[in-house]
C-alpha positions in Angstrom: -0.2 -0.2 0.0 1.3 3.6 -0.5 0.1 7.0 0.9 0.0 10.0 -1.3 -0.5 13.0 0.1 -2.4 15.5 -2.1 -1.5 19.5 -1.5 -1.6 22.7 -3.5 -3.0 25.9 -4.2 -6.9 26.8 -4.2 -7.9 26.7 -7.9 -4.7 24.9 -8.8 -6.7 21.8 -9.0 -6.6 19.6 -5.9 -10.7 18.3 -6.6 -10.2 17.4 -9.8 -6.7 15.7 -9.0 -8.2 13.7 -6.0 -11.7 12.7 -8.1 -9.2 11.5 -10.8 -7.2 9.5 -8.6 -10.2 7.8 -7.4 -11.6 6.9 -10.9 -8.5 5.1 -11.2 -9.0 2.9 -8.3 -7.2 5.2 -5.2 -8.9 5.3 -1.8 -9.7 9.3 -1.1 -9.8 11.2 2.0 -9.8 15.1 1.8 -9.1 17.5 4.6 -8.0 15.5 6.9 -6.6 17.6 10.0 -2.6 16.8 9.4 -1.8 16.3 12.8 -3.8 13.0 12.3 -1.7 11.7 9.4 0.8 9.0 11.5 -2.2 7.7 13.0 -4.0 7.6 9.6 -1.1 6.4 7.8 -1.2 3.1 10.3 -5.1 2.6 10.0 -4.5 2.8 5.9 -2.6 0.0 5.8 -6.0 -1.9 7.0 -7.6 -0.9 3.3 -7.8 -2.9 0.5 -6.3 -0.6 -2.0 -3.4 -0.3 -3.4 -3.3 3.0 -3.0 -4.4 5.9 -0.9 -5.0 9.4 -1.6 -5.2 12.0 1.4 -6.1 15.6 0.6 -4.2 18.7 2.8 -5.2 22.4 2.1 -4.8 25.4 3.8 -8.0 25.1 5.2 -6.1 22.4 8.0 -4.4 23.8 11.1 -0.9 23.0 12.2 0.7 22.9 8.3 3.9 24.4 10.1 4.2 20.9 11.9 4.3 19.2 8.7 8.5 18.4 8.8 7.7 17.0 12.5 4.9 14.5 11.3 6.7 13.3 8.4 9.2 12.3 10.6 6.8 10.7 12.4 5.2 9.2 9.4 8.5 7.6 8.5 8.5 5.8 11.5 5.6 3.9 10.7 7.6 2.4 7.2 4.4 3.2 5.4 5.8 4.5 2.3 4.2 7.7 0.7 4.7 10.7 -1.5 3.6 13.9 -1.9 2.4 15.7 -5.0 1.8 19.3 -4.9 -0.7 21.3 -7.1 0.1 25.1 -7.9 -0.4 27.6 -10.3 0.7 31.3 -11.2 -1.8 34.3 -9.4 -2.8 35.7 -12.6 -4.0 32.5 -13.7 -5.6 31.3 -10.0 -7.1 34.6 -10.5 -8.7 34.1 -14.0 -10.1 30.6 -12.4 -11.7 32.1 -9.0 -13.1 34.8 -11.2 -14.7 32.6 -13.9 -16.3 30.1 -11.6 -17.2 32.8 -9.3 -16.1 30.4 -6.7 -14.6 31.9 -3.1 -10.9 31.4 -1.9 -11.1 29.7 1.8 -9.5 32.3 3.2 -10.8 35.7 1.7 -12.7 37.2 4.4 -14.5 40.9 4.8 -11.1 42.5 4.9 -8.8 40.1 3.1 -8.7 40.0 -0.4 -8.3 37.4 -3.1 -4.9 38.8 -4.0 -3.9 38.9 -0.3 -5.8 35.3 0.3 -3.5 33.6 -2.6 -0.3 35.0 -0.8 -1.3 34.0 2.5 -1.9 30.7 1.4 1.4 30.2 -0.6 3.1 31.0 2.5 0.8 28.3 5.1 1.6 25.6 2.1 5.3 26.3 1.6 6.1 23.7 4.4 4.5 21.0 2.1 5.5 22.6 -1.5 8.9 22.2 0.1 8.8 18.2 1.2 6.9 17.3 -2.2 8.0 14.6 -4.5 5.7 15.6 -7.1 5.3 19.1 -8.4 2.8 19.7 -11.1 2.0 23.2 -12.7 -1.2 23.3 -13.6 -0.9 26.8 -15.2 -1.3 26.1 -18.9 -3.1 22.2 -18.2 -6.5 21.4 -19.2 -8.6 18.8 -16.9 -7.5 16.1 -19.5 -3.8 16.7 -19.6 -3.8 16.6 -15.3 -5.7 13.7 -15.3 -2.9 12.3 -17.4 0.0 13.7 -16.0 -1.3 12.7 -12.5 -1.7 9.0 -13.8 2.3 8.7 -15.0 3.7 10.6 -12.4 1.8 8.8 -9.2 2.8 5.4 -10.9 -1.1 4.9 -11.6 -0.8 3.9 -15.5 -2.8 1.5 -16.8 0.6 -1.0 -17.7 4.0 -1.3 -15.7 5.7 0.7 -19.0 7.8 3.5 -18.7 6.0 6.5 -19.9 7.2 9.4 -22.3 5.3 12.8 -22.4 6.1 14.0 -24.9 5.5 18.3 -25.1 6.1 21.3 -27.5 5.6 24.9 -26.6 6.5 28.1 -27.5 8.9 30.2 -25.7 7.0 33.6 -26.2 4.4 32.2 -23.9 7.0 30.9 -21.3 8.7 28.0 -20.1 7.5 24.4 -19.8 8.5 24.4 -15.8 7.8 20.8 -14.7 9.6 19.4 -17.4 12.6 16.8 -16.8 14.4 17.7 -19.9 13.9 21.3 -21.7 15.0 21.3 -26.3 15.8 24.5 -27.3 15.2 24.4 -31.5 14.9 28.3 -32.1 18.3 28.2 -34.0 17.0 25.8 -36.9 15.4 27.3 -40.1 12.3 28.9 -39.2 8.8 27.7 -41.6 7.1 30.7 -40.2 9.1 32.8 -43.1 8.5 30.4 -45.9 5.3 31.8 -48.2 2.5 29.6 -47.3 3.9 27.9 -44.2 3.2 30.4 -41.4 -0.4 29.4 -41.3 0.3 25.7 -40.9 2.0 23.7 -38.2 4.6 21.2 -37.8 1.7 18.2 -38.4 0.9 19.9 -41.5 2.6 17.7 -44.9 4.2 21.3 -46.2 5.8 22.1 -43.2 7.0 18.3 -43.0 8.3 18.2 -46.2 10.4 21.8 -45.7 11.8 20.8 -42.2 12.9 17.1 -43.6 14.6 18.7 -46.2 16.6 20.9 -44.0 20.5 18.8 -42.9 20.4 20.8 -39.2 16.8 19.4 -38.6 17.5 16.3 -39.3 21.2 16.8 -36.9 18.9 17.5 -34.1 16.5 15.2 -34.8 19.4 12.4 -34.4 21.2 13.7 -31.7 18.0 14.3 -29.3 17.1 10.7 -30.1 20.4 9.3 -29.6 20.7 11.3 -26.2 17.0 9.8 -25.1 18.1 6.6 -26.0 21.5 6.7 -24.1 19.9 8.3 -20.5 15.9 7.1 -20.8 17.2 3.6 -19.5 19.5 5.1 -16.7 16.2 6.6 -15.3 14.3 3.6 -15.6 16.7 1.9 -13.6 16.9 4.3 -10.8 13.1 3.3 -10.4 11.6 6.2 -12.3 8.1 5.6 -13.6 8.1 8.9 -16.7 10.1 11.1 -18.0 8.6 14.3 -19.2 11.1 15.9 -22.9 9.9 19.2 -23.8 11.0 20.9 -27.0 10.6 24.6 -27.3 11.3 26.9 -30.6 9.8 30.6 -30.3 6.1 30.4 -31.6 5.3 26.7 -30.7 3.3 25.9 -33.9 6.1 24.7 -36.7 10.0 23.5 -35.8 8.9 22.4 -32.2 5.8 20.9 -33.0 7.7 18.8 -35.9 10.3 17.3 -33.2 8.3 16.5 -31.0 5.8 13.9 -33.3 9.1 13.0 -34.5 10.7 12.0 -31.0 7.3 10.2 -29.9 7.1 8.5 -33.5 10.4 7.3 -33.3 10.3 6.1 -29.4 6.8 4.6 -29.7 8.6 1.4 -31.4 10.1 0.6 -27.7 7.9 -0.4 -24.8 7.3 3.1 -23.7 3.8 4.7 -23.3 4.0 7.3 -25.0 2.1 10.9 -24.9 1.8 13.7 -27.1 1.1 17.4 -25.7 1.1 20.7 -28.3 0.6 23.5 -25.8 0.2 26.1 -28.0 -2.0 24.3 -30.7 
C-alpha cells in the first residue's frame, strides 16, 4: 500500500486530482487534519487498496508541523509521496473570477490577492517536501489527469511513460519538464510563404523541415541522447519522463520534432503521450 498526500493552492486542481485518483481506483480522503497524519497512515494499511490518497489544504491547522509529522510518518514505514499542485497567481485569479467561487481564506478584510499570497506561505512546508510538483497554469483537466496517472505510477500497464510536449518560448517555459530542448536555432517555416499559418503536423511544413540538414541532425542527436539516458532513469526506479521541445511560437519546429520523437520511441516498450501546448 502506498500513501499519496495531495496538496496545493486553491484553484490549482486538487479536487480534480482527487477525483481522478478515485476514478483510477485510489481510496481518497479529503481535508484530514494534518495532526492525524501518522495515525491515519497506520490505519490506511488495513484499507484494501494499493494506493490511498489524502487531501490536505490551507483550511487545516498546524501546517508548520509538517516536517515533524513527516518524520513520524517515516517511522510507521508506510511508503508515501507528496503531490503538490500549483499555478501562477494570474491564472488562479482568473479561475476564481470565472467560476465565481470564494477562496477559502478570503474574508471581509482579506482580498483574493492577499488570500493567494497567504495560502502560498501557509503551504510552503508541504511544497518544500513534495516529491511531485505539477504546475497547472497551462494544463486542462484531461492533461492533468494524464500527468497524475503517469507521475503517481497509476498507469494501466507497467510501461515506462514518456510525455513529449512542444511549446513556444514567447508564452513561457514548461516548468515541470525533466528535459527542455531549445530548437530556435533551426530554420523557421514561419518565414516561408504559405507555411506561416500551418503547423508542424501539416505535410508542407514536414516536407520543409525534412529537407533541412540541421533539423535532421538535431533530430538524430536528440534521439541518441534520449536512447542513452532514458534507460538510466528507468534503472533508478523512475516511472516517467517529460521531454519538452521549444521554439519561438510553438507551432512549427517544436511540433515537428515532438511528433518525430514520439513516433521514434513508440516502437519501444514505452507508453507515449504527446501534447502541443500552443495548439
